[in-house]
N, C-alpha and C positions, 0 to 999 in steps of 0.2 A: 581540341582548342577552339575557343569561342570565336565567332565571326565578328570582327571589329569594323566591318564596312558600314558606312552610313550613307543615307540619301537625304540631303537637306534641300527640299523644294526642287528636286530634280538634279541637284549637283551631287555626283557620285564621288566618294572618297574612300581610300583603302582603310582609313582609321579616322576617329573623330578629332584628332589632334591637328589643328591648323595654326600657323603663325598669323598673328594679327597684323593689320596694316600699321607699320611702324618702322623704325630703323632696321630691324632684322630682314625686312623684305624690300629694301631700297634698290636692289639691283638683281639682275639675272644670276650673277655669280653667287650671291647669297642664297637666293631661293633654290638654285640647283644644289648647292651644298646642303641645304635643309632637307630637300627631297632624298638626297643620297643617305642622309642620316636616318630617315624614316618618317618624316612628317607627312601627314596625309594630304595637306593642302596649305595654301598660303594666300593671304589677301595682300596684294601688292600695295606698297606704300602709296598713299593717295595721290592720284594723278589730277592735273589741272594746269593752269598757267604756272610755269615755274616761278618760284619765289626766291628771295634772298634770306638766308638764315643768319643767325647771330652766333657769337662765341663769347662766353660759354653758354651751354644750353641744358645740361643735366644736373640734377642734385638728388640726394638720397637721404633717407632717415634710417639710422641703425638703432636698434632697441634691444637692451639687455643682452648684448653680445651677438645678436643676429644682424648681419649685414643686409642692407637693402630691404628692410621691413616695409618701406614705402619708397616710391620713386617718383620724381617730378621732372617734367621736361618743358622747355619753351621752344622746342623745334616745331617747324611748320610742315606743310606737305612737301612733296618732292621738289628739290631744287635742280632736278635734271630735266632736260628737254623732253617733251612728250614723245617725239619721234624715237628718241633713244630708248625710252622705257618700252614703247610698243614693239620695237625690234627685239628687245630682250625677252619680252613676254612671249612673242612668237617662237623664238628659239627655245625657250624653256619648255613651253607646251609641246613642241615637237619632240623634244628629248624625253619628256616625262608625260606621255599622253594619258596615263591612268591616275595622275595626281590632279587635285583640284586647284585651279588658278582663278582667283576672283580679283577683279580690278576694283579698287576703291576709287571713287570719283568725287570731286568737289569743284563746282563752278558757280558762277553768279546765279541768283535765282531768276533766270530768264529761260523761256522755253527753247529758243534757238540754241542757246549754249548747251543745254542738256541733250538736245537732239544731236548736235554735232559731236560731242565727246562720246556719247553712247555708241554711235555708228562707227567712229574711228576705232574705239577700243574693241568692239565685238568683231571687227574685221580681222583681228590678229588671233582669234580663236580662244578667247577666255571662256571659262565655264559659267561665269556669273558676274554680276556687278554688285558692289556694295556702295550705297550712297552715304557719304560721310556727313551726317548732320550732328556731329558730336564734338568736333575739335573746339576746345574752349578758349583758345588764345590765338592771337595773331590773325587768323582767318576770320574769326568772329567779328573782329573790329572792322572787317571789310564786308560784313553782311552775309558771310557764309558760315559753315560749321554750326556751332551751337546757337549762333544768332538766328539761324533758320530752324534749328532743331528744338528751340524753346517755344516755337509758335506752331500749334497743330495745323493751322490752315496752310502754312508754308510747307510743312512736311507733306501734307496730303497733295498739294498742288505740284510740288517738284517730283514727288514719287510718280504722280500721274504723267507728268511730262516725260520722265524716263521710260515709263511703261509704254508710252505711245509708239516708241520706235524700238524698244528692246526686244531681242529675240532670245535672250538668255534670262534665267531667273534673276530677279532684282531683290537684293537684301537691303533693308534700311537700317543704318547704324544710328542708335539713339543716344542722346546726351543724358547723363544723370543729373545735370545742373538744372533741375526742374522740380516743381512740387510733386507732380504725379506723372510718372513715366508712362502709365497706361493711357493717358490722354494722347500723347504723341504716337504711341504704339498703335492705338486704334485709328488715328489719323493716317498712319502709314498703310494700314490694312484697307482703309477706305480709298486710298490712292491707288490700290492695286498691288501692293508689295507682296512678293512671294514668300518672304521671310523677314525677320527682324534680327538684329544683333545688338547686344548690350553687355556691359556699359562702355561708353567711351570714358575718357579721363575726367576727373573731378577738379574743379577750380581749387587752386592751392597756392600757398606761399610756403616754401620749405623751411625758411628760417632767416635769422639775421646774425651776422658775424658780430660778436660782442666787442671785438677790438676795433674793426674798421667801421662798424655800423652799416656795412653794405648788406643788401639782401643776398640770399643764397638760392640760385646762382645770381651773379650780377654781370652786366655788360658795361664795362668802363664806368662802374660806379652807379649804374642805374639798374633797377630790377622791374619785373612784371610778373603778374600771376601766370601760373602754368597749369599743366594737367597732371593730376596725381593718380598713380596706379600702383601695382605691386600687391603683396600679400595683405597689406593693411586695408585694402578696399574690398576684399572678398566678401565680407558679410553684407556690405551695401549692394554689391552686384548680385549676390545670390538672392537677396530679398526682391530686387527689381525683376529678375528673371521669374521668380515665383509668382509675383503679382501679375505679370503678364500671362504666365502659363495658366493661371486659374481664372483669368478674366473671360467672361462669356462671349465677348465680341472680338477677341483676339484669337483667331483660329489659324495662325500660320506658324511654321517651325521657328525655333529660336536658336540662334548661335550665341552661346554664353561666353562672356568676356569679363575679366576683372579679378586679378589676384590668384589665378589658377597656377599652381606651382608644381603639382604632382598628380599622379593618377587618382588619388583619393579626392582631391579637389574637383577633378573632372567628373568623377562619379556623382558627387554631391550636386553639381550643376545639372547633370543629366537626369538624376532622380527628381530634381525640381523643375524639369520641363525642357531643358536644352537638348537639341538633337546632336549637337557637337559643340566643341569649345575652341576658342582662340586664345593664344598665349603670346605674351611679349616679354614682360619683365624677367620672368624666370629664364628665358632664353638669353636675354642680355646679360644676366648675372652668371649663368653657368655654361652657355654655349648650346649649340644645336643637339648635341649628343644626349641631352636629358630626355629626349623623346624615347630613347631605348628603354629607360626605366619606366616611363609612362605606359608604353605599349605592353611590356612584360607585366607590370603591376595590374593593369586593367584586365589583361588576358587571364592571369592567375586568379584574380578576384571573381571574374565571371565563372571560371571553371569550378572554383570552390563553392559557388552558389548553385551550380548545376544549370547555369543560364547559357543557352546556345548562341545567342546573338546580343550584341550590345544594344541593339534597337529595342530589346525587350524591357530595358530599365528606364527608358525615357518617360518621365512624368509620373513614375510610380509613387513618389512622395507628395505629389501635388494635392491629392484628396486629404492629406493629413495637415495641410496648411490652411488656416482659416483666419477669422477675425477674433479679437480678444473676447467679444461678447458671446462667442460660441464655445468658450473653454469652461470645463467643469469646475465650478466653485467649490465643490465638496471633495475633490480629489486632493490628497495630501501625501507628501513625502517628508521624511525626517532624516537627520544625519545620524550615522552610527560610527563612532570612533573605535577603530580596532587597536586596542592597547598593545597588542603584540607586535604591531608594525609601527605605531606612532613613535616618533623620536623626541617628543616633548619640546618641540621648538617654540610652542606657544603662539604661533601665527594665527591659528584658527580662533583661539581664545581672544586674542587682541582684536582681530577683525570683527568677531561677533560682539564683543563687549563694547567696542568703540563705535561701530558703524552698522550694527544689525540689531538683533533682538535679545542679547544678553542671556543666552540659554546654554552656554558652555561653562561648566564649573571645573575649577582645578581642585582636586581632592587628594587625600593621602591615604594609602592603604595601610594594612596592619604592620607592614615592615618599614613604614615611614617613607615609602616611595610615592612620589607625586604622579598623578595621572589625570587625564581629562575625560569628562563625561558630559553627554548632552542631556539636558532635561527635555525629554521628548514632548511633554505636554506644552512646552513653550516654544518649541521649534516650529517655524513656519515653512521650512523646506526651501529656503531661498537659494541654496547651493553655495553661498559665499565661502563657508569654511572649506568645502572640498575644492573650490577654485584656488584659494590661496595656499592650500596644503602642498608642500614640496615633495611629498612622498606618495608614490602611486600605491593605492590599496590601503592607505591609512584611514581614509574616511569614505564610507559608502552612503549613498542616498537611497533609502529604501522606502517602499510604499507603506504607509501607515494603515492600520485597520480602519476600514471605512465605516463611519457612523451614520452617514446620511446618504440617501440615494443621489445619483448624479443630477446636477442642476446647473445650467449656464446662466449668465447674467441676462441674456435675452429671454430665456424661459422664465426667469424670476420676474422680470419686468412685465412680461405678457400675463403671468399669473396675477400679479398685483393689479394690473390694468383690468383684467377680467373680474377680479374681486370687487374693484371699485365700481365697475359698471353694474354688477349684480346687486351691490348694496344700494346703488342709486335707483335701480328698478324696484327694489323691495320697498324703499321709502316713499315711492310715489303714491 
């Protein structure tokens, strides 16, 4: 059986599955239930000066029969007194010494405030700290959360303040509500961060009720933007993790967050550079016991690959991730329709004819039966037909015979530039 233990910047955990700082980690009772279920770690719901929450505060998007494809909240950080949280953290760590407990922190951008809360929290025995520079609503209006997280200088300065007194590893949690997350990730590293975590939630408005015209959710007829998470944000989060993992000046471990719902999602994040993952929405949807399937699935996957430790897969796909200009312009794939599997629903033909490259023909065989066939010479390998096809195995995307040697856009431009320089030299 593969070894699932991880070490994120010195924080040991029996497996890579942590609960993210959110409603599921609001109390000692919940975190202890999670550890009993098998979670390797938990990031405690963000601590700071207790706030007042509103009602209602959650909303969700369901799509094509899938419940909670996306999730939105306007809940803020803890509304429980700091002393109560610290007492429960101490009791939980004492009961579960081998599980990782990380305290999420958020205070005003003042040095003395960071010094005070870091010292108080570390006194109760946490394994690490996570600085919350990502919360997009409520706290941001008070100059905290993403209001700080969108300014690299503030990220660096506050990270430095926390590190001045911290005795445990410091993780910096980044906001996705920014043009380039690597800018704030690099700032966190410059401030001394031991690790980074991403992504926090994305600014969002879930919807509008067409009868009342109230926003969803609403508080007495008024609404506000909230934080978006759940399966729908996974591609965004995965890209941001990958961008930081391949950045030459970001050399700290990454805790991956965003739409992770099962062991397969976790493996994707780890292949793209995450040392471990944090999960929230899936636990809120299905309960803490989902971690059992995550642990079994990951363990079986590693065993099937002959991999002894989960740490061996971290970042293995990062070298495969690059910029568009480094992609081979002469590589080509084409669609192949398997007529023995195709049900002639015509979705691929319609999609290709109306919105792609008009390269699928509807033909009739000798028996008068209709079938679909791709004109390979006109197919550009866009994948659209295979994406809309409702039947597994009906359409394959296969590599076409290569007619030209590999050449990227960057290589092409360099060659053209070199030719232009040579021509200029010749004509002198």
